[in-house]
All heavy atoms as an XYZ file, in Angstrom:
1044
protein
N      63.700     10.525     53.424
C      64.997     10.343     54.113
C      66.143     11.298     53.581
O      66.915     11.841     54.203
C      65.535      8.939     54.168
S      64.462      7.824     55.196
N      66.235     11.256     52.159
C      67.082     12.117     51.529
C      66.884     13.634     51.856
O      67.832     14.366     52.114
C      67.129     11.982     49.946
C      67.609     10.682     49.420
C      66.776      9.763     48.874
C      68.928     10.424     49.526
C      67.238      8.531     48.333
C      69.517      9.194     48.990
C      68.583      8.318     48.451
O      69.072      7.095     47.843
N      65.675     14.020     51.872
C      65.354     15.350     52.189
C      65.868     15.783     53.592
O      66.483     16.781     53.752
C      63.857     15.641     52.003
C      63.494     17.092     52.152
C      62.032     17.285     51.921
N      61.163     16.800     53.019
C      60.884     17.553     54.049
N      61.387     18.765     54.135
N      60.127     17.053     55.045
N      65.623     14.798     54.478
C      66.017     15.128     55.965
C      67.547     15.091     56.031
O      68.071     15.928     56.768
C      65.401     14.172     56.853
C      63.941     14.412     57.157
N      63.512     15.397     58.039
C      62.767     13.848     56.523
C      62.246     15.446     57.972
N      61.702     14.522     57.107
N      68.218     14.206     55.219
C      69.645     14.187     55.341
C      70.229     15.534     54.720
O      71.127     16.090     55.168
C      70.252     13.047     54.507
C      69.961     11.740     55.242
C      70.476     10.522     54.514
O      70.682     10.658     53.243
N      70.580      9.357     55.102
N      69.511     15.935     53.737
C      69.981     17.315     53.128
C      69.744     18.406     54.011
O      70.614     19.310     53.989
C      69.085     17.538     51.785
O      69.490     18.711     51.167
N      68.729     18.366     54.783
C      68.545     19.461     55.777
C      69.706     19.646     56.827
O      69.828     20.749     57.433
C      67.222     19.296     56.502
C      65.978     19.495     55.616
C      64.620     19.144     56.373
C      65.835     20.862     54.979
N      70.432     18.645     56.957
C      71.627     18.653     57.815
C      72.677     19.591     57.316
O      73.500     20.090     58.036
C      72.235     17.293     58.035
C      71.414     16.432     59.010
O      70.561     17.001     59.718
O      71.559     15.108     58.842
N      72.627     20.002     55.937
C      73.500     20.943     55.333
C      74.856     20.520     55.146
O      75.756     21.376     55.017
N      75.128     19.284     55.034
C      76.509     18.726     54.748
C      76.994     19.130     53.348
O      76.226     19.757     52.593
N      78.172     18.772     53.028
C      78.706     19.150     51.689
C      77.959     18.574     50.447
O      78.022     19.084     49.475
C      80.200     18.528     51.746
C      80.180     17.497     52.791
C      79.115     17.967     53.840
N      77.224     17.485     50.765
C      76.450     16.894     49.681
C      74.916     17.207     49.771
O      74.051     16.470     49.217
C      76.568     15.260     49.852
C      76.379     14.694     48.542
O      76.492     15.208     47.425
O      76.165     13.349     48.628
N      74.574     18.345     50.420
C      73.229     18.646     50.683
C      72.400     18.889     49.352
O      71.211     18.537     49.299
C      73.066     19.872     51.557
C      73.080     21.171     50.945
C      71.845     21.874     50.589
C      74.287     21.774     50.635
C      71.934     23.096     49.910
C      74.376     23.086     50.030
C      73.194     23.664     49.644
O      73.203     24.907     48.986
N      73.026     19.441     48.251
C      72.333     19.722     47.055
C      71.813     18.417     46.455
O      70.743     18.276     45.918
C      73.136     20.602     46.185
C      73.245     22.071     46.631
C      73.603     22.995     45.464
N      72.645     23.373     44.689
C      71.590     24.203     44.903
N      71.440     24.609     46.185
N      70.711     24.485     44.048
N      72.796     17.470     46.264
C      72.410     16.191     45.685
C      71.386     15.420     46.437
O      70.377     14.877     45.977
C      73.735     15.224     45.476
C      73.338     13.943     44.880
C      74.476     12.990     44.895
N      74.897     12.509     46.230
C      74.207     11.669     46.907
N      73.157     11.089     46.397
N      74.608     11.375     48.158
N      71.547     15.543     47.810
C      70.557     14.911     48.712
C      69.271     15.558     48.590
O      68.200     14.878     48.906
C      71.198     14.849     50.134
C      72.261     13.879     50.390
C      72.892     14.219     51.787
C      71.806     12.434     50.279
N      69.185     16.851     48.355
C      68.004     17.561     48.241
C      67.326     17.401     46.900
O      66.057     17.436     46.763
N      68.024     17.111     45.931
C      67.578     16.829     44.545
C      67.080     15.506     44.345
O      65.993     15.196     43.653
C      68.490     17.168     43.429
C      68.135     17.057     42.062
C      66.761     17.842     41.687
O      66.709     19.048     42.005
N      65.709     17.208     41.135
N      67.708     14.470     44.988
C      67.293     13.102     44.847
C      65.757     12.797     45.093
O      65.163     12.137     44.386
C      68.207     12.182     45.713
O      69.620     12.409     45.194
C      67.792     10.715     45.507
N      65.239     13.333     46.203
C      63.907     13.101     46.464
C      62.914     13.675     45.385
O      61.890     13.052     45.094
C      63.574     13.760     47.847
C      64.861     14.373     48.248
C      65.854     14.170     47.278
N      63.363     14.721     44.771
C      62.542     15.312     43.666
C      62.367     14.358     42.533
O      61.318     14.350     41.878
C      63.069     16.662     43.205
C      62.604     17.759     44.011
O      61.671     17.692     44.701
N      63.382     18.856     43.987
N      63.426     13.539     42.235
C      63.204     12.510     41.177
C      62.176     11.409     41.675
O      61.349     11.049     40.828
C      64.640     11.847     40.983
C      65.676     12.784     40.542
O      65.331     13.854     39.965
O      66.875     12.534     40.751
N      62.188     11.112     42.950
C      61.182     10.083     43.436
C      59.769     10.794     43.537
O      58.798     10.106     43.156
C      61.626      9.661     44.779
C      62.807      8.640     44.739
C      64.098      9.019     45.059
C      62.780      7.365     44.291
N      64.853      7.833     44.798
C      64.057      6.883     44.397
C      61.736      6.480     43.802
C      64.424      5.552     44.047
C      62.078      5.195     43.571
C      63.345      4.744     43.594
N      59.760     12.031     43.918
C      58.540     12.754     43.937
C      57.852     12.888     42.607
O      56.628     12.727     42.272
C      58.546     14.059     44.643
C      58.835     13.966     46.037
C      59.855     14.877     46.581
C      58.217     13.155     46.870
C      60.069     14.798     47.921
C      58.463     13.001     48.217
C      59.415     13.847     48.747
N      58.709     13.050     41.489
C      58.222     13.164     40.099
C      57.629     11.780     39.717
O      56.598     11.733     39.095
C      59.302     13.604     39.152
N      58.340     10.742     40.084
C      57.764      9.392     39.838
C      56.357      9.147     40.431
O      55.550      8.581     39.838
C      58.765      8.345     40.199
C      60.013      8.260     39.401
C      60.978      7.177     39.982
N      62.188      7.275     39.268
C      63.237      6.533     39.571
N      63.176      5.736     40.656
N      64.326      6.627     38.911
N      56.331      9.648     41.737
C      55.082      9.360     42.452
C      53.907     10.185     41.885
O      52.870      9.726     41.624
C      55.254      9.856     43.877
N      54.240     11.429     41.354
C      53.187     12.316     40.770
C      52.835     11.646     39.429
O      51.614     11.702     39.097
C      53.829     13.685     40.484
N      53.751     10.981     38.775
C      53.322     10.450     37.406
C      52.345      9.204     37.688
O      51.527      8.860     37.003
C      54.575      9.880     36.751
N      52.788      8.419     38.788
C      52.020      7.257     39.186
C      50.660      7.581     39.641
O      49.696      6.870     39.447
C      52.736      6.382     40.193
C      53.933      5.631     39.661
C      54.831      5.026     40.770
C      53.625      4.594     38.597
N      50.527      8.665     40.379
C      49.238      9.156     41.009
C      49.043     10.636     40.709
O      49.433     11.403     41.648
C      49.094      8.793     42.375
C      47.754      9.100     42.989
O      46.867      9.606     42.278
O      47.542      8.724     44.183
N      48.557     10.963     39.683
C      48.423     12.495     39.254
C      47.460     13.232     40.100
O      47.469     14.428     39.993
C      48.093     12.456     37.706
C      47.500     11.109     37.569
C      48.218     10.158     38.432
N      46.727     12.530     40.937
C      45.773     13.209     41.825
C      46.223     13.446     43.228
O      45.558     14.026     44.011
C      44.400     12.396     41.827
C      43.833     12.148     40.480
N      43.321     13.189     39.735
C      43.854     11.108     39.664
C      42.964     12.770     38.511
N      43.283     11.352     38.547
N      47.400     12.926     43.586
C      47.956     13.038     44.858
C      48.829     14.339     44.992
O      49.801     14.523     44.267
C      48.836     11.896     45.266
C      49.422     11.980     46.592
O      48.764     12.564     47.478
O      50.476     11.409     46.839
N      48.457     15.220     45.883
C      49.033     16.487     46.001
C      50.387     16.364     46.917
O      51.250     17.214     46.878
C      48.105     17.492     46.647
N      50.428     15.341     47.703
C      51.557     15.304     48.718
C      52.968     15.241     47.973
O      53.876     15.835     48.472
C      51.404     14.026     49.652
C      50.310     14.330     50.599
C      49.989     13.031     51.320
N      49.608     11.923     50.438
C      49.326     10.696     50.714
N      49.334     10.317     52.035
N      49.021      9.798     49.881
N      53.053     14.487     46.834
C      54.350     14.375     46.226
C      54.735     15.846     45.719
O      55.902     16.166     45.783
C      54.286     13.342     45.112
O      53.365     13.733     44.183
N      53.865     16.500     45.179
C      54.134     17.834     44.722
C      54.569     18.773     45.876
O      55.415     19.648     45.777
C      52.981     18.503     43.970
C      52.761     17.845     42.581
C      51.376     18.084     41.953
N      51.171     17.422     40.729
C      50.927     16.221     40.511
N      50.754     15.312     41.580
N      50.764     15.635     39.363
N      53.826     18.689     46.975
C      54.137     19.483     48.144
C      55.480     19.240     48.716
O      56.254     20.177     48.963
C      53.139     19.240     49.333
C      53.312     20.002     50.597
S      52.393     19.495     51.945
C      52.956     17.890     52.363
N      55.919     17.993     48.846
C      57.288     17.526     49.333
C      58.302     18.118     48.360
O      59.446     18.439     48.723
C      57.344     16.082     49.521
C      56.410     15.566     50.706
C      56.951     16.153     51.971
N      56.135     15.576     53.117
C      56.182     16.062     54.284
N      56.869     17.176     54.589
N      55.486     15.568     55.225
N      58.035     17.930     47.041
C      58.933     18.334     46.044
C      59.172     19.871     46.129
O      60.288     20.361     46.133
C      58.453     17.991     44.605
O      59.323     18.497     43.683
N      58.075     20.656     46.393
C      58.175     22.083     46.600
C      59.124     22.424     47.812
O      59.906     23.391     47.754
C      56.807     22.659     46.651
N      58.874     21.618     48.881
C      59.746     21.895     50.058
C      61.172     21.675     49.707
O      62.036     22.450     50.145
C      59.270     20.963     51.198
C      57.803     21.402     51.663
S      57.123     20.179     52.856
C      58.011     20.764     54.310
N      61.529     20.589     48.867
C      62.903     20.425     48.555
C      63.392     21.596     47.676
O      64.604     22.008     47.901
C      63.000     19.079     47.740
S      62.771     17.587     48.732
N      62.576     22.059     46.792
C      63.041     23.174     45.958
C      63.235     24.386     46.760
O      64.206     25.159     46.479
C      61.944     23.357     44.918
C      61.819     22.258     43.823
C      60.541     22.435     43.029
C      63.063     22.216     42.887
N      62.417     24.613     47.667
C      62.662     25.761     48.647
C      63.980     25.628     49.300
O      64.844     26.594     49.398
C      61.621     25.946     49.683
C      60.426     26.903     49.258
O      60.714     27.781     48.526
O      59.345     26.674     49.701
N      64.306     24.460     49.824
C      65.544     24.221     50.435
C      66.799     24.430     49.549
O      67.844     24.906     49.920
C      65.623     22.822     51.059
C      66.914     22.396     51.518
C      67.669     21.417     51.065
C      67.708     22.925     52.585
N      68.839     21.262     51.842
C      68.889     22.221     52.806
C      67.424     23.983     53.579
C      69.839     22.521     53.840
C      68.395     24.346     54.532
C      69.556     23.637     54.625
N      66.559     24.145     48.213
C      67.584     24.263     47.216
C      67.578     25.774     46.633
O      68.282     25.952     45.633
C      67.478     23.276     46.220
C      67.665     21.824     46.619
C      67.315     20.856     45.521
C      69.041     21.572     47.209
N      66.837     26.581     47.238
C      66.794     27.985     46.814
C      66.183     28.252     45.426
O      66.457     29.254     44.745
C      68.123     28.730     46.830
C      68.649     28.870     48.244
O      67.848     29.094     49.152
O      69.860     28.730     48.472
N      65.329     27.332     44.978
C      64.562     27.483     43.735
C      63.148     27.741     44.131
O      62.236     27.089     43.986
C      64.604     26.239     42.891
C      64.150     26.466     41.412
O      63.512     27.674     41.195
O      64.279     25.663     40.607
N      62.950     29.007     44.631
C      61.703     29.394     45.162
C      60.605     29.557     44.105
O      59.331     29.312     44.465
C      61.803     30.641     46.084
C      62.858     30.462     47.152
N      62.634     29.654     48.238
C      63.986     31.108     47.384
C      63.687     29.748     49.053
N      64.524     30.645     48.563
N      60.981     29.979     42.894
C      60.015     30.129     41.922
C      59.380     28.725     41.507
O      58.123     28.684     41.433
C      60.652     30.809     40.691
O      61.192     32.048     41.080
C      59.645     31.029     39.570
N      60.223     27.826     41.327
C      59.674     26.454     40.990
C      58.923     25.885     42.156
O      57.947     25.250     42.008
C      60.920     25.559     40.637
N      59.345     26.212     43.385
C      58.725     25.626     44.594
C      57.284     26.239     44.611
O      56.340     25.491     44.878
C      59.421     26.044     45.847
N      57.207     27.574     44.335
C      55.824     28.126     44.469
C      54.862     27.531     43.487
O      53.685     27.237     43.690
C      55.910     29.612     44.252
C      54.669     30.415     44.507
C      54.826     31.930     44.711
O      55.895     32.263     45.301
O      53.934     32.590     44.422
N      55.436     27.339     42.256
C      54.541     26.695     41.198
C      54.147     25.291     41.588
O      52.978     24.891     41.458
C      55.260     26.616     39.877
C      54.411     25.994     38.754
C      55.153     25.740     37.507
C      54.366     25.107     36.480
N      53.394     24.151     36.797
N      55.073     24.532     42.168
C      54.775     23.196     42.691
C      53.691     23.240     43.744
O      52.814     22.393     43.923
C      56.042     22.524     43.154
C      55.846     20.979     43.220
S      55.570     20.087     41.882
C      57.110     20.223     40.967
N      53.863     24.094     44.671
C      52.880     24.313     45.703
C      51.497     24.636     45.201
O      50.405     24.072     45.693
C      53.232     25.413     46.750
C      54.099     24.896     47.940
C      55.379     25.385     48.198
C      53.560     24.053     48.825
C      56.087     24.927     49.198
C      54.317     23.556     49.901
C      55.619     23.977     50.104
N      51.426     25.480     44.295
C      50.106     25.837     43.713
C      49.569     24.683     42.914
O      48.280     24.517     42.976
C      50.257     27.109     42.768
C      50.261     28.352     43.575
C      51.289     29.366     43.435
C      49.363     28.595     44.569
C      51.380     30.531     44.127
C      49.499     29.793     45.349
C      50.424     30.734     45.101
O      50.492     31.853     45.888
N      50.394     23.895     42.227
C      49.892     22.724     41.507
C      49.259     21.754     42.542
O      48.212     21.041     42.342
C      50.994     22.025     40.750
C      51.481     22.731     39.543
O      50.684     23.676     39.137
O      52.489     22.389     38.954
N      49.923     21.590     43.659
C      49.462     20.738     44.721
C      48.080     21.279     45.305
O      47.159     20.522     45.475
C      50.405     20.653     45.815
N      48.060     22.681     45.490
C      46.819     23.213     46.019
C      45.633     23.006     45.063
O      44.503     22.841     45.552
C      47.090     24.660     46.386
C      45.907     25.302     47.098
C      46.215     26.786     47.341
O      47.076     27.378     46.735
O      45.674     27.318     48.305
N      45.823     23.045     43.876
C      44.765     22.735     42.897
C      44.200     21.338     43.076
O      43.001     21.216     42.982
C      45.224     23.028     41.372
C      44.311     22.486     40.391
C      45.467     24.534     41.137
N      45.112     20.414     43.342
C      44.656     19.043     43.457
C      43.946     18.865     44.801
O      43.042     17.998     44.928
C      45.878     18.111     43.430
C      46.457     18.022     41.951
C      47.752     17.141     42.249
C      45.577     17.473     41.088
N      44.361     19.550     45.918
C      43.740     19.353     47.230
C      43.639     20.671     48.029
O      44.461     20.929     48.926
C      44.652     18.363     47.977
C      43.994     17.718     49.203
O      42.842     18.179     49.436
O      44.616     16.947     49.827
N      42.706     21.513     47.553
C      42.636     22.910     48.139
C      42.274     22.927     49.605
O      42.490     23.943     50.297
C      41.619     23.600     47.187
C      40.693     22.488     46.692
C      41.731     21.340     46.550
N      41.703     21.964     50.015
C      41.132     21.967     51.403
C      42.027     21.074     52.394
O      41.578     20.702     53.596
C      39.708     21.502     51.535
C      38.945     22.479     50.919
O      39.128     23.687     50.976
N      37.893     22.047     50.105
N      43.218     20.844     52.078
C      44.233     20.077     52.833
C      44.921     21.028     53.825
O      45.691     21.828     53.321
C      45.140     19.347     52.029
C      46.100     18.454     52.797
O      46.549     18.790     53.872
N      46.412     17.361     52.211
N      44.551     20.988     55.042
C      45.062     21.959     56.056
C      46.621     21.927     56.118
O      47.221     22.945     56.157
C      44.419     21.794     57.417
C      45.166     20.656     58.172
C      46.208     20.849     58.977
C      44.661     19.352     57.917
C      46.724     19.765     59.747
C      45.342     18.315     58.690
C      46.349     18.505     59.551
O      46.975     17.512     60.135
N      47.194     20.731     55.986
C      48.597     20.498     56.000
C      49.270     21.106     54.907
O      50.338     21.785     54.971
C      48.915     19.016     56.230
C      50.386     18.763     56.583
C      50.903     19.153     57.674
C      51.134     18.127     55.587
C      52.287     18.909     57.978
C      52.450     17.874     55.872
C      52.991     18.319     57.125
O      54.404     18.040     57.316
N      48.752     20.892     53.694
C      49.290     21.518     52.499
C      49.197     23.031     52.514
O      50.187     23.691     52.287
C      48.568     20.956     51.304
C      49.086     21.336     49.931
C      48.625     20.217     48.866
C      48.594     22.688     49.398
N      48.126     23.551     52.978
C      47.989     25.092     53.092
C      48.944     25.556     54.075
O      49.561     26.659     53.899
C      46.569     25.471     53.403
C      46.431     26.923     53.624
C      45.618     25.025     52.240
N      49.198     24.872     55.154
C      50.191     25.320     56.134
C      51.555     25.314     55.589
O      52.457     26.247     55.821
C      50.102     24.445     57.372
N      51.832     24.300     54.695
C      53.184     24.206     54.151
C      53.357     25.297     53.071
O      54.469     25.717     52.824
C      53.454     22.799     53.637
C      53.931     21.882     54.728
O      54.998     22.131     55.245
N      53.120     21.074     55.242
N      52.360     25.680     52.461
C      52.413     26.765     51.494
C      52.686     28.103     52.259
O      53.538     28.892     51.776
C      51.042     26.984     50.756
C      50.892     28.183     49.853
C      52.005     28.168     48.726
C      49.501     28.190     49.117
N      52.082     28.228     53.402
C      52.445     29.335     54.290
C      53.947     29.226     54.682
O      54.734     30.264     54.701
N      54.467     28.001     54.945
C      55.897     27.836     55.320
C      56.780     28.381     54.033
O      57.832     28.897     54.328
C      56.132     26.381     55.508
C      57.532     26.005     55.778
C      58.239     26.067     56.925
C      58.424     25.465     54.758
N      59.454     25.628     56.694
C      59.604     25.275     55.424
C      58.352     25.148     53.355
C      60.752     24.785     54.813
C      59.395     24.733     52.691
C      60.651     24.519     53.390
N      56.335     28.063     52.911
C      57.064     28.503     51.684
C      57.140     30.033     51.735
O      58.222     30.583     51.533
C      56.379     28.022     50.462
C      56.699     28.878     49.193
N      57.936     28.755     48.608
C      56.011     29.835     48.576
C      57.934     29.507     47.573
N      56.806     30.234     47.584
N      56.033     30.695     52.036
C      56.028     32.118     51.944
C      56.901     32.647     53.140
O      57.633     33.772     52.995
C      54.613     32.693     52.227
C      53.877     32.585     50.873
C      52.660     31.939     50.771
C      54.358     33.164     49.688
C      52.035     31.720     49.642
C      53.643     33.053     48.468
C      52.349     32.434     48.458
N      57.013     31.983     54.289
C      57.987     32.405     55.353
C      59.448     32.232     54.757
O      60.192     33.115     55.018
C      57.835     31.449     56.587
C      59.052     31.704     57.592
C      56.457     31.857     57.268
N      59.721     31.183     53.991
C      61.037     31.029     53.443
C      61.472     32.199     52.605
O      62.602     32.570     52.610
C      61.185     29.730     52.719
C      60.722     28.451     53.512
C      61.508     28.389     54.713
O      62.810     28.319     54.717
N      60.955     28.242     55.863
N      60.550     32.795     51.842
C      60.912     33.891     50.986
C      60.616     35.258     51.644
O      60.811     36.307     51.010
C      60.197     33.747     49.596
C      58.632     33.825     49.785
C      60.608     32.499     48.894
C      57.904     33.873     48.365
N      60.148     35.254     52.824
C      59.955     36.550     53.624
C      58.663     37.246     53.353
O      58.533     38.361     53.730
N      57.756     36.536     52.747
C      56.485     37.178     52.438
C      55.490     36.801     53.611
O      54.705     35.922     53.576
C      55.886     36.782     51.089
C      54.623     37.469     50.710
O      54.070     38.187     51.554
O      54.270     37.394     49.503
N      55.660     37.516     54.733
C      54.908     37.142     55.941
C      53.477     37.404     55.780
O      52.623     36.742     56.453
C      55.572     37.879     57.175
C      56.945     37.418     57.386
C      57.997     38.407     57.081
C      57.236     36.173     57.892
C      59.366     37.855     57.191
C      58.504     35.729     57.984
C      59.567     36.575     57.730
O      60.845     36.157     57.970
N      53.013     38.392     55.039
C      51.590     38.727     54.838
C      50.896     37.514     54.155
O      49.845     37.115     54.557
C      51.443     39.895     54.047
O      51.874     41.035     54.743
N      51.505     36.979     53.051
C      50.957     35.800     52.402
C      50.987     34.587     53.197
O      49.963     33.901     53.290
C      51.674     35.629     51.045
N      52.012     34.473     53.936
C      52.237     33.268     54.856
C      51.067     33.360     55.929
O      50.436     32.348     56.130
C      53.522     33.313     55.500
N      50.880     34.548     56.517
C      49.839     34.634     57.492
C      48.468     34.239     56.933
O      47.675     33.491     57.732
C      49.810     36.136     58.078
C      48.887     36.467     59.164
C      49.087     37.915     59.545
N      48.426     38.102     60.771
C      47.098     38.239     60.993
N      46.308     38.185     59.958
N      46.508     38.453     62.148
N      48.129     34.675     55.776
C      46.782     34.276     55.248
C      46.678     32.703     55.095
O      45.698     32.173     55.346
C      46.605     34.942     53.842
C      46.447     36.460     53.933
C      45.409     36.951     54.871
O      44.257     36.311     54.811
O      45.594     37.833     55.661
N      47.838     32.161     54.652
C      47.831     30.744     54.643
C      47.527     30.000     55.963
O      46.895     29.092     56.078
C      49.053     30.185     53.899
S      49.315     30.555     52.176
N      48.219     30.474     56.901
C      48.070     29.888     58.264
C      46.717     30.073     58.789
O      46.158     29.240     59.441
C      49.193     30.471     59.143
C      50.620     30.104     58.824
C      51.571     31.063     58.702
C      50.897     28.791     58.400
C      52.885     30.719     58.323
C      52.162     28.469     57.955
C      53.223     29.432     57.900
N      46.140     31.212     58.622
C      44.754     31.594     59.014
C      43.854     30.528     58.313
O      42.943     29.974     58.999
C      44.374     32.986     58.812
C      45.079     33.921     59.886
C      42.862     33.263     59.007
C      45.018     35.357     59.555
N      44.086     30.292     57.065
C      43.155     29.461     56.282
C      43.348     28.037     56.725
O      42.399     27.266     56.913
C      43.542     29.661     54.732
C      42.593     28.759     53.895
C      42.873     29.163     52.511
N      42.557     27.914     51.673
C      43.328     27.518     50.710
N      44.408     28.132     50.320
N      43.077     26.380     50.097
N      44.626     27.628     56.978
C      44.911     26.248     57.437
C      44.201     26.042     58.771
O      43.557     24.989     59.022
C      46.380     26.100     57.589
O      46.704     24.794     58.044
N      44.262     26.994     59.732
C      43.629     26.817     60.991
C      42.069     26.834     60.847
O      41.376     26.001     61.598
C      43.954     28.029     61.880
C      45.441     27.977     62.420
C      45.807     29.254     63.128
C      45.450     26.817     63.467
N      41.512     27.436     59.874
C      40.120     27.354     59.648
C      39.689     25.974     59.086
O      38.550     25.523     59.415
C      39.704     28.415     58.589
N      40.620     25.395     58.371
C      40.408     24.017     57.816
C      40.451     22.935     58.964
O      39.773     22.028     58.890
C      41.326     23.708     56.639
C      41.137     24.461     55.390
C      42.304     24.290     54.510
C      39.791     24.078     54.769
N      41.490     23.229     59.873
C      41.604     22.344     60.985
C      42.274     23.091     62.118
O      43.415     23.380     62.022
C      42.513     21.165     60.439
C      42.701     20.077     61.543
C      41.692     19.293     61.981
C      44.019     19.873     62.139
C      41.965     18.341     63.106
C      44.246     18.915     63.086
C      43.224     18.123     63.513
O      43.348     17.173     64.440
N      41.602     23.335     63.173
C      41.934     24.093     64.228
C      43.078     23.636     65.085
O      43.969     24.347     65.666
N      43.176     22.336     65.243
C      44.240     21.701     66.097
C      45.468     21.424     65.226
O      45.850     20.355     64.880
C      43.679     20.328     66.713
C      44.610     19.805     67.710
O      45.587     20.423     68.152
N      44.510     18.501     68.009
N      46.140     22.606     64.919
C      47.208     22.668     63.956
C      48.443     23.314     64.410
O      48.511     24.474     64.251
C      46.511     23.237     62.701
C      47.380     23.313     61.434
O      48.599     23.182     61.514
N      46.787     23.668     60.356
N      49.255     22.649     65.086
C      50.436     23.418     65.750
C      51.388     24.063     64.695
O      51.898     25.126     65.052
C      51.122     22.281     66.528
C      50.567     21.035     66.264
C      49.277     21.328     65.494
N      51.487     23.488     63.557
C      52.372     24.115     62.550
C      51.803     25.525     62.161
O      52.482     26.529     62.255
C      52.409     23.251     61.228
O      52.915     21.933     61.592
C      53.260     23.889     60.158
N      50.535     25.595     61.957
C      49.904     26.918     61.506
C      49.925     27.843     62.696
O      50.166     29.034     62.666
C      48.540     26.703     60.934
N      49.653     27.317     63.888
C      49.553     28.177     65.111
C      50.972     28.718     65.350
O      51.032     30.024     65.615
C      49.073     27.343     66.306
C      47.631     26.982     66.334
C      47.253     25.827     67.320
O      48.132     25.140     67.809
N      45.942     25.719     67.530
N      51.954     27.984     65.340
C      53.253     28.425     65.698
C      53.818     29.480     64.594
O      54.406     30.556     64.989
C      54.319     27.276     65.858
C      53.995     26.442     67.073
O      53.407     26.929     68.041
N      54.351     25.127     66.963
N      53.648     29.122     63.391
C      54.097     30.023     62.299
C      53.287     31.248     62.206
O      53.799     32.278     61.835
C      54.185     29.288     60.979
C      55.500     28.565     60.786
C      55.548     27.146     60.903
C      56.667     29.227     60.385
C      56.733     26.515     60.623
C      57.768     28.591     60.196
C      57.867     27.206     60.373
O      59.085     26.586     60.124
N      51.990     31.289     62.553
C      51.144     32.401     62.588
C      51.853     33.466     63.576
O      51.849     34.626     63.322
C      49.669     32.107     62.873
C      48.737     33.223     62.905
C      48.783     34.009     61.561
C      47.309     32.774     63.225
N      52.143     32.882     64.757
C      52.736     33.807     65.705
C      54.108     34.418     65.235
O      54.249     35.634     65.396
C      53.031     33.035     66.979
C      53.610     33.818     68.135
C      53.780     33.080     69.470
O      53.405     31.931     69.592
N      54.514     33.594     70.357
N      54.854     33.593     64.574
C      56.155     34.119     63.955
C      55.755     35.245     62.912
O      56.469     36.217     62.933
C      56.965     32.893     63.352
C      57.490     32.115     64.448
C      58.165     33.506     62.410
C      58.044     30.753     63.972
N      54.805     34.906     62.050
C      54.441     35.953     61.071
C      54.038     37.214     61.684
O      54.429     38.295     61.269
C      53.347     35.463     60.143
S      53.915     34.129     59.044
N      53.162     37.115     62.679
C      52.649     38.371     63.394
C      53.833     39.091     63.997
O      53.934     40.406     63.823
C      51.674     37.991     64.491
C      50.260     37.565     63.921
O      50.040     37.807     62.712
O      49.544     37.031     64.682
N      54.831     38.441     64.604
C      55.981     39.048     65.156
C      56.754     39.753     64.029
O      57.234     40.903     64.228
C      56.831     38.165     66.008
C      56.203     37.633     67.287
C      56.821     36.515     67.846
O      57.934     36.141     67.388
O      56.311     35.989     68.915
N      57.027     39.207     62.971
C      57.801     39.692     61.862
C      57.042     40.840     61.255
O      57.816     41.877     60.966
C      58.121     38.630     60.745
C      58.922     37.479     61.182
C      60.307     37.912     61.761
N      61.201     36.847     62.153
C      61.149     36.257     63.297
N      60.384     36.710     64.267
N      61.955     35.255     63.595
N      55.693     40.773     61.149
C      55.087     41.968     60.506
C      55.035     43.171     61.389
O      55.210     44.220     61.014
C      53.525     41.617     60.259
C      53.484     40.556     59.046
C      52.143     39.906     58.953
C      53.839     41.186     57.734
N      54.981     42.952     62.731
C      55.151     44.035     63.744
C      56.548     44.611     63.622
O      56.670     45.886     63.677
C      54.853     43.523     65.224
C      55.301     44.599     66.216
C      53.392     43.270     65.366
N      57.558     43.817     63.594
C      58.897     44.308     63.341
C      59.013     45.283     62.154
O      59.573     46.339     62.254
C      59.885     43.193     63.269
C      60.141     42.349     64.495
C      61.034     41.252     64.332
O      61.745     41.035     63.238
O      61.079     40.330     65.239
N      58.512     44.784     61.072
C      58.590     45.622     59.858
C      57.794     46.869     59.894
O      58.216     47.932     59.441
C      58.063     44.685     58.646
C      59.077     43.680     58.221
C      58.549     42.979     56.877
N      59.510     42.035     56.625
C      59.385     41.176     55.627
N      58.209     41.140     54.896
N      60.264     40.289     55.222
N      56.680     46.789     60.518
C      55.808     48.066     60.588
C      56.386     49.047     61.568
O      56.323     50.204     61.272
C      54.432     47.723     61.070
N      57.033     48.654     62.637
C      57.557     49.499     63.588
C      59.022     49.929     63.380
O      59.434     50.874     63.866
C      57.415     48.920     64.955
O      58.272     47.726     65.223
N      59.764     49.095     62.581
C      61.148     49.370     62.437
C      61.956     48.807     63.576
O      63.193     48.955     63.561
N      61.411     48.155     64.573
C      62.127     47.604     65.725
C      61.684     46.165     66.008
O      60.552     45.850     65.618
C      62.048     48.431     66.964
C      61.164     49.640     67.021
C      61.133     50.327     68.369
N      59.841     50.167     68.929
C      58.961     50.989     68.767
N      59.231     52.135     68.061
N      57.698     50.855     69.319
N      62.523     45.509     66.662
C      62.038     44.067     66.928
C      60.730     44.054     67.978
O      60.656     44.959     68.787
C      63.330     43.500     67.635
C      64.379     44.288     67.393
C      63.875     45.712     67.093
N      59.905     43.052     67.717
C      58.793     42.847     68.586
C      59.133     42.419     69.922
O      60.181     41.743     70.173
C      57.771     41.855     67.961
N      58.346     42.843     70.880
C      58.599     42.225     72.237
C      58.223     40.736     72.279
O      57.370     40.335     71.578
C      57.730     42.997     73.334
C      58.030     44.471     73.476
C      57.011     45.088     74.382
C      59.493     44.570     74.147
N      58.959     39.974     73.113
C      58.607     38.506     73.295
C      57.184     38.340     73.674
O      56.662     39.238     74.400
C      59.593     37.991     74.323
C      60.692     39.008     74.417
C      60.132     40.342     73.983
N      56.521     37.265     73.335
C      55.224     37.001     73.700
C      55.138     36.974     75.218
O      56.081     36.489     75.914
C      54.734     35.580     73.244
O      54.811     35.559     71.799
N      54.033     37.453     75.812
C      53.761     37.461     77.203
C      54.021     38.799     77.858
O      53.835     38.925     78.999
N      54.526     39.778     77.107
C      54.735     41.106     77.617
C      53.370     41.869     77.541
O      52.693     41.885     76.677
C      55.882     41.850     76.892
C      57.250     41.448     77.440
C      57.876     40.298     76.981
C      57.881     42.217     78.397
C      59.125     39.962     77.449
C      59.022     41.951     78.931
C      59.691     40.771     78.448
């Protein structure tokens, strides 16, 4: 709930974004084999612009649960946040291979493809369907 309130971007967004990390740290200590608390913490860190710490947390989560399609999709989301669309694309492809009925990976894969075309051509990509 704190993370979602923080995403609203109000004046207290930093405190609201940090508070869940305290809870996620407790959860990780209570269950050191659960990757979800690390993944959610990484998402908060990305929101708070600490992308280096977020990436480390994502990788720690991935070590615990490397075949979790949702975690891999969210690692791709992290790469979108930092503008590394090639790395993000690989994560989304891997996530879809793990579980094909995966709208998060499908949608973000399309966004990555469009951004990579834009970068390669130097102009914006045409909307889908052209």
